[in-house]
N, CA, C and O atoms as a CHARMM CRD file, in Angstrom:
* protein
*
  320
    1    1 UNK  N    -11.48800 497.71600  78.16600 PROA 1      0.00000
    2    1 UNK  CA   -12.59200 498.05200  77.30800 PROA 1      0.00000
    3    1 UNK  C    -12.25100 499.38100  76.54100 PROA 1      0.00000
    4    1 UNK  O    -12.57800 499.54800  75.36600 PROA 1      0.00000
    5    2 UNK  N    -11.60100 500.27400  77.25500 PROA 2      0.00000
    6    2 UNK  CA   -11.24700 501.52800  76.65400 PROA 2      0.00000
    7    2 UNK  C    -10.24900 501.34200  75.53400 PROA 2      0.00000
    8    2 UNK  O    -10.36100 502.00000  74.50000 PROA 2      0.00000
    9    3 UNK  N     -9.27600 500.46500  75.70800 PROA 3      0.00000
   10    3 UNK  CA    -8.28600 500.14400  74.66000 PROA 3      0.00000
   11    3 UNK  C     -8.92000 499.59400  73.42400 PROA 3      0.00000
   12    3 UNK  O     -8.56800 499.95000  72.29900 PROA 3      0.00000
   13    4 UNK  N     -9.89600 498.68900  73.66400 PROA 4      0.00000
   14    4 UNK  CA   -10.59000 498.02100  72.53700 PROA 4      0.00000
   15    4 UNK  C    -11.40100 499.04100  71.82000 PROA 4      0.00000
   16    4 UNK  O    -11.39900 499.03400  70.58900 PROA 4      0.00000
   17    5 UNK  N    -12.11000 499.93800  72.50000 PROA 5      0.00000
   18    5 UNK  CA   -12.95100 500.96500  71.89600 PROA 5      0.00000
   19    5 UNK  C    -12.07500 501.88300  71.03400 PROA 5      0.00000
   20    5 UNK  O    -12.44200 502.19600  69.90100 PROA 5      0.00000
   21    6 UNK  N    -10.94100 502.31100  71.54800 PROA 6      0.00000
   22    6 UNK  CA    -9.99800 503.18600  70.82300 PROA 6      0.00000
   23    6 UNK  C     -9.43200 502.49000  69.60700 PROA 6      0.00000
   24    6 UNK  O     -9.31500 503.10600  68.54700 PROA 6      0.00000
   25    7 UNK  N     -9.08700 501.25900  69.72500 PROA 7      0.00000
   26    7 UNK  CA    -8.56200 500.52400  68.54300 PROA 7      0.00000
   27    7 UNK  C     -9.57500 500.47200  67.40800 PROA 7      0.00000
   28    7 UNK  O     -9.23800 500.71600  66.25000 PROA 7      0.00000
   29    8 UNK  N    -10.81000 500.15500  67.75000 PROA 8      0.00000
   30    8 UNK  CA   -11.84800 500.06000  66.70400 PROA 8      0.00000
   31    8 UNK  C    -12.19700 501.48800  66.17500 PROA 8      0.00000
   32    8 UNK  O    -12.52100 501.64500  64.99800 PROA 8      0.00000
   33    9 UNK  N    -12.13300 502.44700  66.99100 PROA 9      0.00000
   34    9 UNK  CA   -12.34600 503.82000  66.49300 PROA 9      0.00000
   35    9 UNK  C    -11.29700 504.18800  65.43500 PROA 9      0.00000
   36    9 UNK  O    -11.61300 504.81700  64.42500 PROA 9      0.00000
   37   10 UNK  N    -10.07300 503.79200  65.67800 PROA 10     0.00000
   38   10 UNK  CA    -8.99900 504.00300  64.68900 PROA 10     0.00000
   39   10 UNK  C     -9.31000 503.31800  63.39300 PROA 10     0.00000
   40   10 UNK  O     -9.12100 503.88000  62.31500 PROA 10     0.00000
   41   11 UNK  N     -9.81100 502.04200  63.50500 PROA 11     0.00000
   42   11 UNK  CA   -10.16300 501.27800  62.29600 PROA 11     0.00000
   43   11 UNK  C    -11.21900 502.00800  61.49100 PROA 11     0.00000
   44   11 UNK  O    -11.07000 502.16700  60.28000 PROA 11     0.00000
   45   12 UNK  N    -12.26700 502.44900  62.13200 PROA 12     0.00000
   46   12 UNK  CA   -13.38100 503.08300  61.45200 PROA 12     0.00000
   47   12 UNK  C    -13.06600 504.42500  60.86800 PROA 12     0.00000
   48   12 UNK  O    -13.82200 504.92400  60.03500 PROA 12     0.00000
   49   13 UNK  N    -11.94600 505.04700  61.28600 PROA 13     0.00000
   50   13 UNK  CA   -11.48900 506.32300  60.71000 PROA 13     0.00000
   51   13 UNK  C    -10.55100 506.14400  59.53200 PROA 13     0.00000
   52   13 UNK  O    -10.07500 507.12300  58.95800 PROA 13     0.00000
   53   14 UNK  N    -10.28400 504.89800  59.16900 PROA 14     0.00000
   54   14 UNK  CA    -9.40900 504.64700  58.00100 PROA 14     0.00000
   55   14 UNK  C    -10.18800 504.88500  56.74500 PROA 14     0.00000
   56   14 UNK  O    -11.41700 504.93700  56.77400 PROA 14     0.00000
   57   15 UNK  N     -9.47100 505.03700  55.60000 PROA 15     0.00000
   58   15 UNK  CA   -10.16300 505.23900  54.28300 PROA 15     0.00000
   59   15 UNK  C    -11.05600 504.04300  53.93900 PROA 15     0.00000
   60   15 UNK  O    -10.80800 502.93100  54.40600 PROA 15     0.00000
   61   16 UNK  N    -12.06100 504.26100  53.15000 PROA 16     0.00000
   62   16 UNK  CA   -13.00600 503.23300  52.77600 PROA 16     0.00000
   63   16 UNK  C    -12.29900 502.06900  52.12500 PROA 16     0.00000
   64   16 UNK  O    -12.67800 500.92300  52.36600 PROA 16     0.00000
   65   17 UNK  N    -11.28300 502.31100  51.30700 PROA 17     0.00000
   66   17 UNK  CA   -10.58800 501.17700  50.64200 PROA 17     0.00000
   67   17 UNK  C     -9.96400 500.21300  51.60600 PROA 17     0.00000
   68   17 UNK  O     -9.92100 499.01200  51.33900 PROA 17     0.00000
   69   18 UNK  N     -9.46100 500.72400  52.75800 PROA 18     0.00000
   70   18 UNK  CA    -8.93100 499.83800  53.77600 PROA 18     0.00000
   71   18 UNK  C    -10.04200 499.05000  54.40900 PROA 18     0.00000
   72   18 UNK  O     -9.91100 497.83500  54.56100 PROA 18     0.00000
   73   19 UNK  N    -11.11300 499.67100  54.77800 PROA 19     0.00000
   74   19 UNK  CA   -12.23600 498.99700  55.43500 PROA 19     0.00000
   75   19 UNK  C    -12.85000 497.91700  54.51800 PROA 19     0.00000
   76   19 UNK  O    -13.19700 496.82700  54.97300 PROA 19     0.00000
   77   20 UNK  N    -12.97100 498.23300  53.26100 PROA 20     0.00000
   78   20 UNK  CA   -13.59400 497.28800  52.29800 PROA 20     0.00000
   79   20 UNK  C    -12.76000 495.97600  52.11200 PROA 20     0.00000
   80   20 UNK  O    -13.30700 494.95800  51.68800 PROA 20     0.00000
   81   21 UNK  N    -11.46000 496.00800  52.42500 PROA 21     0.00000
   82   21 UNK  CA   -10.71200 494.74700  52.36500 PROA 21     0.00000
   83   21 UNK  C    -11.22300 493.70700  53.34800 PROA 21     0.00000
   84   21 UNK  O    -10.95100 492.51300  53.22200 PROA 21     0.00000
   85   22 UNK  N    -11.98300 494.20300  54.34400 PROA 22     0.00000
   86   22 UNK  CA   -12.50000 493.23800  55.37900 PROA 22     0.00000
   87   22 UNK  C    -14.02800 493.20200  55.28800 PROA 22     0.00000
   88   22 UNK  O    -14.69200 492.94800  56.29300 PROA 22     0.00000
   89   23 UNK  N    -14.58700 493.44700  54.12500 PROA 23     0.00000
   90   23 UNK  CA   -16.00600 493.47300  53.94600 PROA 23     0.00000
   91   23 UNK  C    -16.66400 492.14200  54.35300 PROA 23     0.00000
   92   23 UNK  O    -16.08700 491.07500  54.14100 PROA 23     0.00000
   93   24 UNK  N    -17.83200 492.20600  54.91900 PROA 24     0.00000
   94   24 UNK  CA   -18.52600 491.01100  55.34700 PROA 24     0.00000
   95   24 UNK  C    -19.07700 490.27200  54.23700 PROA 24     0.00000
   96   24 UNK  O    -19.20400 490.79400  53.12900 PROA 24     0.00000
   97   25 UNK  N    -19.43300 488.99700  54.50200 PROA 25     0.00000
   98   25 UNK  CA   -20.02200 488.18500  53.45800 PROA 25     0.00000
   99   25 UNK  C    -21.40900 487.71300  53.91600 PROA 25     0.00000
  100   25 UNK  O    -21.61200 487.55300  55.11900 PROA 25     0.00000
  101   26 UNK  N    -22.33800 487.49100  53.04400 PROA 26     0.00000
  102   26 UNK  CA   -23.66300 487.08900  53.43400 PROA 26     0.00000
  103   26 UNK  C    -23.67300 485.68100  54.08700 PROA 26     0.00000
  104   26 UNK  O    -24.64100 485.33200  54.76300 PROA 26     0.00000
  105   27 UNK  N    -22.64000 484.90000  53.89700 PROA 27     0.00000
  106   27 UNK  CA   -22.63900 483.52900  54.49400 PROA 27     0.00000
  107   27 UNK  C    -22.40700 483.58500  55.97600 PROA 27     0.00000
  108   27 UNK  O    -23.00000 482.79700  56.71400 PROA 27     0.00000
  109   28 UNK  N    -21.54600 484.50800  56.45900 PROA 28     0.00000
  110   28 UNK  CA   -21.26300 484.51100  57.91000 PROA 28     0.00000
  111   28 UNK  C    -21.54200 485.89800  58.53000 PROA 28     0.00000
  112   28 UNK  O    -21.59600 486.00900  59.75500 PROA 28     0.00000
  113   29 UNK  N    -21.71600 486.93100  57.73100 PROA 29     0.00000
  114   29 UNK  CA   -21.83600 488.28400  58.18300 PROA 29     0.00000
  115   29 UNK  C    -20.64000 488.80200  58.87800 PROA 29     0.00000
  116   29 UNK  O    -20.64600 489.92800  59.37600 PROA 29     0.00000
  117   30 UNK  N    -19.58300 487.99700  58.93000 PROA 30     0.00000
  118   30 UNK  CA   -18.35000 488.38600  59.63300 PROA 30     0.00000
  119   30 UNK  C    -17.54600 489.39400  58.83000 PROA 30     0.00000
  120   30 UNK  O    -17.31600 489.19400  57.63700 PROA 30     0.00000
  121   31 UNK  N    -17.12600 490.45300  59.45500 PROA 31     0.00000
  122   31 UNK  CA   -16.37400 491.49300  58.78400 PROA 31     0.00000
  123   31 UNK  C    -16.98300 492.88400  58.88400 PROA 31     0.00000
  124   31 UNK  O    -17.88100 493.12800  59.69100 PROA 31     0.00000
  125   32 UNK  N    -16.48900 493.77500  58.06400 PROA 32     0.00000
  126   32 UNK  CA   -16.95200 495.18700  58.04200 PROA 32     0.00000
  127   32 UNK  C    -18.22000 495.32900  57.21200 PROA 32     0.00000
  128   32 UNK  O    -18.33700 494.72400  56.14700 PROA 32     0.00000
  129   33 UNK  N    -19.12700 496.08800  57.67300 PROA 33     0.00000
  130   33 UNK  CA   -20.30300 496.41500  56.92500 PROA 33     0.00000
  131   33 UNK  C    -20.82100 497.79800  57.21700 PROA 33     0.00000
  132   33 UNK  O    -20.37700 498.45900  58.15500 PROA 33     0.00000
  133   34 UNK  N    -21.76000 498.22800  56.40800 PROA 34     0.00000
  134   34 UNK  CA   -22.32400 499.53200  56.60000 PROA 34     0.00000
  135   34 UNK  C    -23.75400 499.50300  56.15400 PROA 34     0.00000
  136   34 UNK  O    -24.08200 498.87100  55.14900 PROA 34     0.00000
  137   35 UNK  N    -24.60800 500.17300  56.87900 PROA 35     0.00000
  138   35 UNK  CA   -26.02300 500.13000  56.55800 PROA 35     0.00000
  139   35 UNK  C    -26.71100 501.48400  56.89700 PROA 35     0.00000
  140   35 UNK  O    -26.28400 502.26000  57.75200 PROA 35     0.00000
  141   36 UNK  N    -27.76700 501.67400  56.17300 PROA 36     0.00000
  142   36 UNK  CA   -28.53600 502.87500  56.39200 PROA 36     0.00000
  143   36 UNK  C    -29.87700 502.46100  57.00100 PROA 36     0.00000
  144   36 UNK  O    -30.66800 501.74100  56.39100 PROA 36     0.00000
  145   37 UNK  N    -30.10500 502.94800  58.23800 PROA 37     0.00000
  146   37 UNK  CA   -31.36100 502.64200  58.87100 PROA 37     0.00000
  147   37 UNK  C    -32.46800 503.59500  58.33400 PROA 37     0.00000
  148   37 UNK  O    -32.30100 504.81500  58.36900 PROA 37     0.00000
  149   38 UNK  N    -33.50700 503.07400  57.87800 PROA 38     0.00000
  150   38 UNK  CA   -34.55100 503.89000  57.31400 PROA 38     0.00000
  151   38 UNK  C    -35.86700 503.62300  58.06400 PROA 38     0.00000
  152   38 UNK  O    -36.28500 502.48200  58.25800 PROA 38     0.00000
  153   39 UNK  N    -36.48700 504.71500  58.46700 PROA 39     0.00000
  154   39 UNK  CA   -37.79600 504.62800  59.09100 PROA 39     0.00000
  155   39 UNK  C    -38.61200 505.77300  58.56000 PROA 39     0.00000
  156   39 UNK  O    -38.15100 506.91400  58.53000 PROA 39     0.00000
  157   40 UNK  N    -39.85300 505.46900  58.12900 PROA 40     0.00000
  158   40 UNK  CA   -40.69800 506.46200  57.54800 PROA 40     0.00000
  159   40 UNK  C    -40.84000 507.70100  58.48400 PROA 40     0.00000
  160   40 UNK  O    -41.22500 507.55700  59.64400 PROA 40     0.00000
  161   41 UNK  N    -40.54400 508.83800  57.99800 PROA 41     0.00000
  162   41 UNK  CA   -40.68300 510.06300  58.80400 PROA 41     0.00000
  163   41 UNK  C    -39.55100 510.33600  59.75200 PROA 41     0.00000
  164   41 UNK  O    -39.58800 511.31600  60.49600 PROA 41     0.00000
  165   42 UNK  N    -38.52600 509.47400  59.74100 PROA 42     0.00000
  166   42 UNK  CA   -37.40200 509.67600  60.70800 PROA 42     0.00000
  167   42 UNK  C    -36.19300 510.19800  60.01900 PROA 42     0.00000
  168   42 UNK  O    -36.11100 510.14600  58.79200 PROA 42     0.00000
  169   43 UNK  N    -35.25600 510.69700  60.75700 PROA 43     0.00000
  170   43 UNK  CA   -33.95500 511.10700  60.22300 PROA 43     0.00000
  171   43 UNK  C    -33.17900 509.82800  59.91200 PROA 43     0.00000
  172   43 UNK  O    -33.15800 508.87800  60.69400 PROA 43     0.00000
  173   44 UNK  N    -32.54000 509.84200  58.73600 PROA 44     0.00000
  174   44 UNK  CA   -31.74900 508.65600  58.33400 PROA 44     0.00000
  175   44 UNK  C    -30.62500 508.41500  59.28000 PROA 44     0.00000
  176   44 UNK  O    -29.97900 509.36100  59.73000 PROA 44     0.00000
  177   45 UNK  N    -30.36600 507.15200  59.60100 PROA 45     0.00000
  178   45 UNK  CA   -29.35000 506.81900  60.57900 PROA 45     0.00000
  179   45 UNK  C    -28.33600 505.88100  59.86000 PROA 45     0.00000
  180   45 UNK  O    -28.64000 504.72500  59.56600 PROA 45     0.00000
  181   46 UNK  N    -27.14900 506.41200  59.59500 PROA 46     0.00000
  182   46 UNK  CA   -26.08700 505.64700  58.96800 PROA 46     0.00000
  183   46 UNK  C    -25.19000 505.00200  60.00400 PROA 46     0.00000
  184   46 UNK  O    -24.77800 505.66300  60.95800 PROA 46     0.00000
  185   47 UNK  N    -24.87300 503.70500  59.83700 PROA 47     0.00000
  186   47 UNK  CA   -23.97300 503.07900  60.78200 PROA 47     0.00000
  187   47 UNK  C    -23.03000 502.13800  60.14700 PROA 47     0.00000
  188   47 UNK  O    -23.42100 501.37700  59.26200 PROA 47     0.00000
  189   48 UNK  N    -21.80000 502.15300  60.55900 PROA 48     0.00000
  190   48 UNK  CA   -20.82200 501.18000  60.20600 PROA 48     0.00000
  191   48 UNK  C    -20.71400 500.14900  61.30800 PROA 48     0.00000
  192   48 UNK  O    -20.91000 500.48300  62.47600 PROA 48     0.00000
  193   49 UNK  N    -20.41400 498.92300  60.98000 PROA 49     0.00000
  194   49 UNK  CA   -20.30100 497.93300  62.00600 PROA 49     0.00000
  195   49 UNK  C    -19.24600 496.91100  61.62900 PROA 49     0.00000
  196   49 UNK  O    -18.82400 496.83300  60.47500 PROA 49     0.00000
  197   50 UNK  N    -18.82200 496.12500  62.61300 PROA 50     0.00000
  198   50 UNK  CA   -17.82300 495.07100  62.36400 PROA 50     0.00000
  199   50 UNK  C    -18.27400 493.89300  63.25500 PROA 50     0.00000
  200   50 UNK  O    -18.40400 494.01000  64.47300 PROA 50     0.00000
  201   51 UNK  N    -18.49800 492.79400  62.59800 PROA 51     0.00000
  202   51 UNK  CA   -18.94500 491.58900  63.32800 PROA 51     0.00000
  203   51 UNK  C    -17.84400 490.50800  63.23600 PROA 51     0.00000
  204   51 UNK  O    -17.38100 490.15700  62.15100 PROA 51     0.00000
  205   52 UNK  N    -17.46800 490.02200  64.35300 PROA 52     0.00000
  206   52 UNK  CA   -16.43400 488.97500  64.46800 PROA 52     0.00000
  207   52 UNK  C    -16.90800 487.82000  65.34900 PROA 52     0.00000
  208   52 UNK  O    -17.65100 488.00400  66.31300 PROA 52     0.00000
  209   53 UNK  N    -16.45600 486.64500  64.98500 PROA 53     0.00000
  210   53 UNK  CA   -16.61600 485.47800  65.90000 PROA 53     0.00000
  211   53 UNK  C    -15.34200 485.45600  66.79100 PROA 53     0.00000
  212   53 UNK  O    -14.22100 485.49000  66.28400 PROA 53     0.00000
  213   54 UNK  N    -15.53500 485.40100  68.06500 PROA 54     0.00000
  214   54 UNK  CA   -14.38300 485.24400  68.97600 PROA 54     0.00000
  215   54 UNK  C    -14.33300 483.89200  69.60100 PROA 54     0.00000
  216   54 UNK  O    -13.27600 483.26800  69.69100 PROA 54     0.00000
  217   55 UNK  N    -15.49000 483.43400  70.04000 PROA 55     0.00000
  218   55 UNK  CA   -15.61100 482.09400  70.64500 PROA 55     0.00000
  219   55 UNK  C    -16.83000 481.39600  69.99400 PROA 55     0.00000
  220   55 UNK  O    -17.80700 482.06800  69.66400 PROA 55     0.00000
  221   56 UNK  N    -16.79000 480.14100  69.81600 PROA 56     0.00000
  222   56 UNK  CA   -15.64000 479.24400  69.98300 PROA 56     0.00000
  223   56 UNK  C    -14.56900 479.45800  68.98800 PROA 56     0.00000
  224   56 UNK  O    -14.83700 479.94400  67.88900 PROA 56     0.00000
  225   57 UNK  N    -13.32700 479.10800  69.33200 PROA 57     0.00000
  226   57 UNK  CA   -12.19000 479.35900  68.42300 PROA 57     0.00000
  227   57 UNK  C    -12.37900 478.77300  67.02000 PROA 57     0.00000
  228   57 UNK  O    -11.84000 479.31000  66.05200 PROA 57     0.00000
  229   58 UNK  N    -13.11900 477.70400  66.90200 PROA 58     0.00000
  230   58 UNK  CA   -13.32100 477.08200  65.60600 PROA 58     0.00000
  231   58 UNK  C    -14.01600 478.01900  64.57900 PROA 58     0.00000
  232   58 UNK  O    -13.84400 477.86100  63.37100 PROA 58     0.00000
  233   59 UNK  N    -14.79300 478.98000  65.08200 PROA 59     0.00000
  234   59 UNK  CA   -15.52100 479.92800  64.21900 PROA 59     0.00000
  235   59 UNK  C    -14.70900 481.14900  63.87300 PROA 59     0.00000
  236   59 UNK  O    -15.06100 481.88100  62.94800 PROA 59     0.00000
  237   60 UNK  N    -13.64200 481.38500  64.58300 PROA 60     0.00000
  238   60 UNK  CA   -12.84700 482.60000  64.41000 PROA 60     0.00000
  239   60 UNK  C    -12.09700 482.55800  63.11600 PROA 60     0.00000
  240   60 UNK  O    -11.27000 481.67200  62.90300 PROA 60     0.00000
  241   61 UNK  N    -12.37800 483.53400  62.21400 PROA 61     0.00000
  242   61 UNK  CA   -11.70000 483.62500  60.89400 PROA 61     0.00000
  243   61 UNK  C    -10.66200 484.74000  61.04000 PROA 61     0.00000
  244   61 UNK  O    -11.01300 485.92000  61.05500 PROA 61     0.00000
  245   62 UNK  N     -9.40200 484.36900  61.14700 PROA 62     0.00000
  246   62 UNK  CA    -8.32900 485.30300  61.35300 PROA 62     0.00000
  247   62 UNK  C     -8.18100 486.29100  60.13800 PROA 62     0.00000
  248   62 UNK  O     -7.67700 487.40200  60.30200 PROA 62     0.00000
  249   63 UNK  N     -8.61700 485.87500  58.96400 PROA 63     0.00000
  250   63 UNK  CA    -8.54700 486.75600  57.78500 PROA 63     0.00000
  251   63 UNK  C     -9.48900 487.95400  57.96400 PROA 63     0.00000
  252   63 UNK  O     -9.29600 488.97200  57.29900 PROA 63     0.00000
  253   64 UNK  N    -10.46400 487.87100  58.80500 PROA 64     0.00000
  254   64 UNK  CA   -11.42000 488.95300  58.99600 PROA 64     0.00000
  255   64 UNK  C    -11.01600 489.90200  60.08800 PROA 64     0.00000
  256   64 UNK  O    -11.66400 490.92800  60.29600 PROA 64     0.00000
  257   65 UNK  N     -9.93300 489.56900  60.80400 PROA 65     0.00000
  258   65 UNK  CA    -9.46800 490.42100  61.89700 PROA 65     0.00000
  259   65 UNK  C     -8.45600 491.43800  61.25700 PROA 65     0.00000
  260   65 UNK  O     -7.40800 491.02300  60.76100 PROA 65     0.00000
  261   66 UNK  N     -8.76300 492.71500  61.27300 PROA 66     0.00000
  262   66 UNK  CA    -7.86800 493.67200  60.64200 PROA 66     0.00000
  263   66 UNK  C     -6.46900 493.70700  61.22900 PROA 66     0.00000
  264   66 UNK  O     -6.27300 493.53000  62.43200 PROA 66     0.00000
  265   67 UNK  N     -5.50700 493.93800  60.35600 PROA 67     0.00000
  266   67 UNK  CA    -4.14300 494.03400  60.86300 PROA 67     0.00000
  267   67 UNK  C     -3.76400 495.46000  61.32700 PROA 67     0.00000
  268   67 UNK  O     -2.75100 495.65500  61.99800 PROA 67     0.00000
  269   68 UNK  N     -4.58900 496.43300  60.95800 PROA 68     0.00000
  270   68 UNK  CA    -4.37800 497.85700  61.34600 PROA 68     0.00000
  271   68 UNK  C     -5.66000 498.39100  61.95200 PROA 68     0.00000
  272   68 UNK  O     -6.72000 498.09500  61.40000 PROA 68     0.00000
  273   69 UNK  N     -5.66100 499.14000  63.01900 PROA 69     0.00000
  274   69 UNK  CA    -4.50500 499.40300  63.83900 PROA 69     0.00000
  275   69 UNK  C     -4.06900 498.07000  64.55600 PROA 69     0.00000
  276   69 UNK  O     -4.89200 497.19100  64.81100 PROA 69     0.00000
  277   70 UNK  N     -2.78300 497.96800  64.85500 PROA 70     0.00000
  278   70 UNK  CA    -2.26200 496.75000  65.43200 PROA 70     0.00000
  279   70 UNK  C     -2.91300 496.37300  66.78800 PROA 70     0.00000
  280   70 UNK  O     -2.89700 495.20100  67.16700 PROA 70     0.00000
  281   71 UNK  N     -3.46400 497.32500  67.49500 PROA 71     0.00000
  282   71 UNK  CA    -4.05300 497.04400  68.78600 PROA 71     0.00000
  283   71 UNK  C     -5.27300 496.16800  68.69500 PROA 71     0.00000
  284   71 UNK  O     -5.63100 495.52000  69.67800 PROA 71     0.00000
  285   72 UNK  N     -5.93700 496.12300  67.53300 PROA 72     0.00000
  286   72 UNK  CA    -7.16700 495.26900  67.40000 PROA 72     0.00000
  287   72 UNK  C     -6.83500 493.86600  67.67800 PROA 72     0.00000
  288   72 UNK  O     -7.58400 493.22400  68.41400 PROA 72     0.00000
  289   73 UNK  N     -5.75100 493.30400  67.14600 PROA 73     0.00000
  290   73 UNK  CA    -5.41300 491.92800  67.36900 PROA 73     0.00000
  291   73 UNK  C     -4.83700 491.64600  68.72800 PROA 73     0.00000
  292   73 UNK  O     -4.84500 490.50300  69.18400 PROA 73     0.00000
  293   74 UNK  N     -4.33300 492.67800  69.38600 PROA 74     0.00000
  294   74 UNK  CA    -3.64400 492.43300  70.69400 PROA 74     0.00000
  295   74 UNK  C     -4.54600 492.67600  71.89000 PROA 74     0.00000
  296   74 UNK  O     -4.21900 492.22400  72.98700 PROA 74     0.00000
  297   75 UNK  N     -5.69800 493.38800  71.72600 PROA 75     0.00000
  298   75 UNK  CA    -6.57600 493.59100  72.83900 PROA 75     0.00000
  299   75 UNK  C     -7.20600 492.28800  73.22900 PROA 75     0.00000
  300   75 UNK  O     -7.83300 491.64200  72.38900 PROA 75     0.00000
  301   76 UNK  N     -7.07200 491.88000  74.44700 PROA 76     0.00000
  302   76 UNK  CA    -7.55700 490.56500  74.90400 PROA 76     0.00000
  303   76 UNK  C     -8.75600 490.72300  75.81300 PROA 76     0.00000
  304   76 UNK  O     -8.88800 491.70800  76.53900 PROA 76     0.00000
  305   77 UNK  N     -9.59700 489.76000  75.75700 PROA 77     0.00000
  306   77 UNK  CA   -10.75100 489.73300  76.73800 PROA 77     0.00000
  307   77 UNK  C    -10.20700 489.13400  77.99100 PROA 77     0.00000
  308   77 UNK  O     -9.51600 488.11600  77.94400 PROA 77     0.00000
  309   78 UNK  N    -10.51500 489.77000  79.17300 PROA 78     0.00000
  310   78 UNK  CA   -10.06400 489.20500  80.40500 PROA 78     0.00000
  311   78 UNK  C    -10.67300 487.84600  80.66700 PROA 78     0.00000
  312   78 UNK  O    -11.84000 487.60600  80.35900 PROA 78     0.00000
  313   79 UNK  N     -9.84500 486.92000  81.26300 PROA 79     0.00000
  314   79 UNK  CA   -10.33400 485.61900  81.58600 PROA 79     0.00000
  315   79 UNK  C    -11.26800 485.71700  82.74200 PROA 79     0.00000
  316   79 UNK  O    -11.11200 486.60200  83.58300 PROA 79     0.00000
  317   80 UNK  N    -12.22600 484.85100  82.81900 PROA 80     0.00000
  318   80 UNK  CA   -13.26700 484.83100  83.90000 PROA 80     0.00000
  319   80 UNK  C    -12.86600 483.85200  84.96800 PROA 80     0.00000
  320   80 UNK  O    -13.58800 483.68200  85.95100 PROA 80     0.00000
């Protein structure tokens, strides 16, 4: 889990141009996105996110998996 967290942290620290290559689409929401949480009278909350399908394999879009940092594609989920 620590390796996965660090790999994604590296992704989110890349320049916006790199992150935008993996921008999500309204059809699947898969990929990189960013949103501003707004609540009346509250401090604005900005968040970046990345949504991926992992299982079932038929839904996994390999084009949405970033190539950098390289650890993102190599971090595996332990088998149960």
